[in-house]
Structures are given as structure tokens and as C-alpha cells.
C-alpha positions as CSV (number, residue, x, y, z in Angstrom):
1,X,-183.7,63.6,-222.2
2,X,-184.5,64.1,-218.6
3,X,-181.1,64.4,-216.8
4,X,-181.1,68.2,-216.7
5,X,-184.8,68.5,-215.6
6,X,-184.3,66.2,-212.6
7,X,-181.4,68.3,-211.1
8,X,-183.5,71.5,-211.1
9,X,-184.2,72.6,-207.6
10,X,-186.9,75.2,-206.5
11,X,-185.8,78.5,-205.3
12,X,-187.6,78.1,-202.0
13,X,-188.9,74.8,-200.8
14,X,-191.2,75.4,-197.9
15,X,-192.4,72.5,-195.8
16,X,-196.0,71.7,-196.9
17,X,-198.2,71.2,-193.9
18,X,-201.8,70.1,-194.4
19,X,-204.3,71.0,-191.6
20,X,-206.3,67.9,-192.5
21,X,-205.2,65.0,-194.7
22,X,-208.4,62.9,-194.4
23,X,-211.2,63.6,-196.9
24,X,-214.5,65.1,-195.8
25,X,-217.1,62.4,-196.3
26,X,-220.8,63.0,-197.0
27,X,-223.2,62.4,-194.2
28,X,-224.7,58.8,-194.3
29,X,-222.6,57.8,-197.3
30,X,-221.5,54.8,-195.3
31,X,-225.1,53.8,-194.8
32,X,-226.5,54.0,-198.4
33,X,-224.7,52.8,-201.5
34,X,-226.6,55.4,-203.6
35,X,-224.8,58.2,-201.7
36,X,-221.3,58.6,-202.9
37,X,-218.7,59.6,-200.3
38,X,-217.8,62.9,-202.1
39,X,-218.7,65.9,-199.9
40,X,-222.2,67.5,-200.1
41,X,-223.3,70.1,-197.6
42,X,-226.2,68.8,-195.4
43,X,-229.2,71.2,-195.6
44,X,-231.8,69.5,-193.4
45,X,-233.4,71.5,-190.6
46,X,-232.6,68.8,-188.0
47,X,-229.3,67.6,-189.4
48,X,-226.7,67.0,-186.7
49,X,-223.7,67.4,-189.1
50,X,-224.9,70.8,-190.2
51,X,-225.6,71.8,-186.5
52,X,-222.0,70.6,-185.6
53,X,-222.9,68.2,-182.8
54,X,-220.1,66.4,-181.0
55,X,-219.2,63.0,-182.4
56,X,-220.4,63.6,-186.0
57,X,-218.6,64.2,-189.3
58,X,-216.7,67.5,-189.6
59,X,-217.8,70.0,-192.2
60,X,-215.3,71.7,-194.4
61,X,-214.7,75.4,-193.6
62,X,-212.3,78.1,-194.7
63,X,-210.1,77.4,-191.7
64,X,-208.9,74.2,-193.3
65,X,-207.2,76.1,-196.1
66,X,-203.5,75.7,-196.9
67,X,-200.8,78.2,-196.0
68,X,-200.6,80.9,-198.7
69,X,-196.9,80.2,-199.2
70,X,-197.3,76.5,-200.0
71,X,-200.7,76.5,-201.6
72,X,-200.8,74.7,-205.0
73,X,-197.2,73.6,-204.4
74,X,-196.2,70.1,-205.6
75,X,-194.2,67.9,-203.2
76,X,-190.9,68.7,-205.1
77,X,-191.4,72.5,-204.3
78,X,-192.5,73.7,-207.7
79,X,-195.9,75.0,-208.8
80,X,-197.3,73.4,-212.0
81,X,-197.9,75.6,-215.1
82,X,-199.9,74.1,-217.9
83,X,-198.2,74.4,-221.3
84,X,-199.8,73.8,-224.7
85,X,-197.0,74.9,-227.0
86,X,-193.4,76.1,-227.1
87,X,-194.4,79.8,-227.0
88,X,-196.2,79.3,-223.6
89,X,-193.2,77.5,-222.3
90,X,-191.0,80.6,-222.8
91,X,-193.2,82.5,-220.4
92,X,-191.4,80.5,-217.7
93,X,-188.0,81.7,-218.7
94,X,-187.5,84.0,-215.6
95,X,-189.6,81.8,-213.3
96,X,-187.9,78.5,-213.9
97,X,-187.0,78.0,-210.2
98,X,-190.6,78.6,-209.1
99,X,-192.8,77.0,-211.7
100,X,-192.5,73.6,-213.5
101,X,-194.1,73.1,-216.9
102,X,-196.8,70.5,-217.2
103,X,-197.5,69.5,-220.8
104,X,-201.3,69.5,-221.5
105,X,-202.9,66.1,-222.3
106,X,-204.1,67.5,-225.7
107,X,-200.6,68.0,-227.1
108,X,-199.4,65.6,-229.8
109,X,-196.3,63.5,-229.5
110,X,-194.2,65.4,-232.0
111,X,-195.0,68.7,-230.3
112,X,-194.3,67.2,-226.9
113,X,-190.8,66.4,-228.2
114,X,-190.3,70.0,-229.2
115,X,-191.5,71.3,-225.9
116,X,-189.2,69.0,-223.9
117,X,-186.2,69.9,-226.0
118,X,-186.9,73.7,-225.6
119,X,-187.4,73.1,-221.8
120,X,-184.0,71.6,-221.5
121,X,-182.4,74.6,-223.3
122,X,-184.2,77.0,-220.9
123,X,-183.5,74.8,-217.8
124,X,-187.2,74.4,-217.1
125,X,-188.5,71.4,-215.2
126,X,-191.2,69.4,-217.0
127,X,-193.4,67.3,-214.7
128,X,-194.5,64.8,-217.3
129,X,-191.6,64.5,-219.8
130,X,-192.2,60.8,-220.6
131,X,-195.9,60.9,-221.4
132,X,-196.8,59.8,-224.9
133,X,-193.2,59.4,-226.0
134,X,-192.5,55.7,-225.2
135,X,-195.0,54.4,-227.8
136,X,-193.5,56.5,-230.6
137,X,-189.9,55.4,-229.9
138,X,-190.8,51.7,-230.3
139,X,-192.2,52.2,-233.8
């Protein structure tokens, strides 16, 4: 099923460079278990993170954004496009070297089979072709 989809190459595969790979952690999340490490902006009047003192956690800002040419790009060079049915898959007909189809998690196993077969005919890469198919083949 997947031999044709693995050979598909993107038209342009730019090198993805992240300005920061570490997560931004919430201030004092290491100190209290009730504070999860997911980022929240500090709003206290004396807060040293908000005031950007030396030696404290960095705050996210617009300067950490990705390069426009590689934003939302997967490591294989394609951008993901969520597909719910065969008709939506055919929108990628002319863009099959730029976008890869990603089958939505709500699609049933028989419809997934139809989408994967049509994607092979149109030479469109599917990022999750094996999802929900293994269990059906065993029965």
C-alpha cells in the first residue's frame, strides 16, 4: 500500500532551523507541584521574570518565531493537510509536492482505505496510512 507514498519527495525541502528548542517553562513551576510547567505569562508587579532580569527564565516573544518558509513544515519537507474524505483529498492534486494528506482521526477504517487508494492514484503522500488498518486486516 505505502510504497509509492514513501518515494514522494517535496518540491523544496528547506532546512528547518529552530531559534529555540527548549520549552518555555512557567515561573516557579519547579518549586510547587500545583503549578504545571506549561507557560503562563507572569503578571505580578514585582515579578523578575516579567521585568526580564538577568539569570531568570526567558519569556516567549515574537522574535522566537520560525522562518516563514519553513513554518508548519514537517521534518520530511511536506506541510500537513487534514483530510476527512476523498473529495478533500482531491484538492491536493496540484499541490502534491508541497502538502501531505493527514487523515483525520474521526474517519472510519473503510473510508480510510478509500482515501489511501485514491492518494496512491494521485501520487499524494499520506502521513498516517497505517492508522486503524491493522486491526481490520487481522479479522
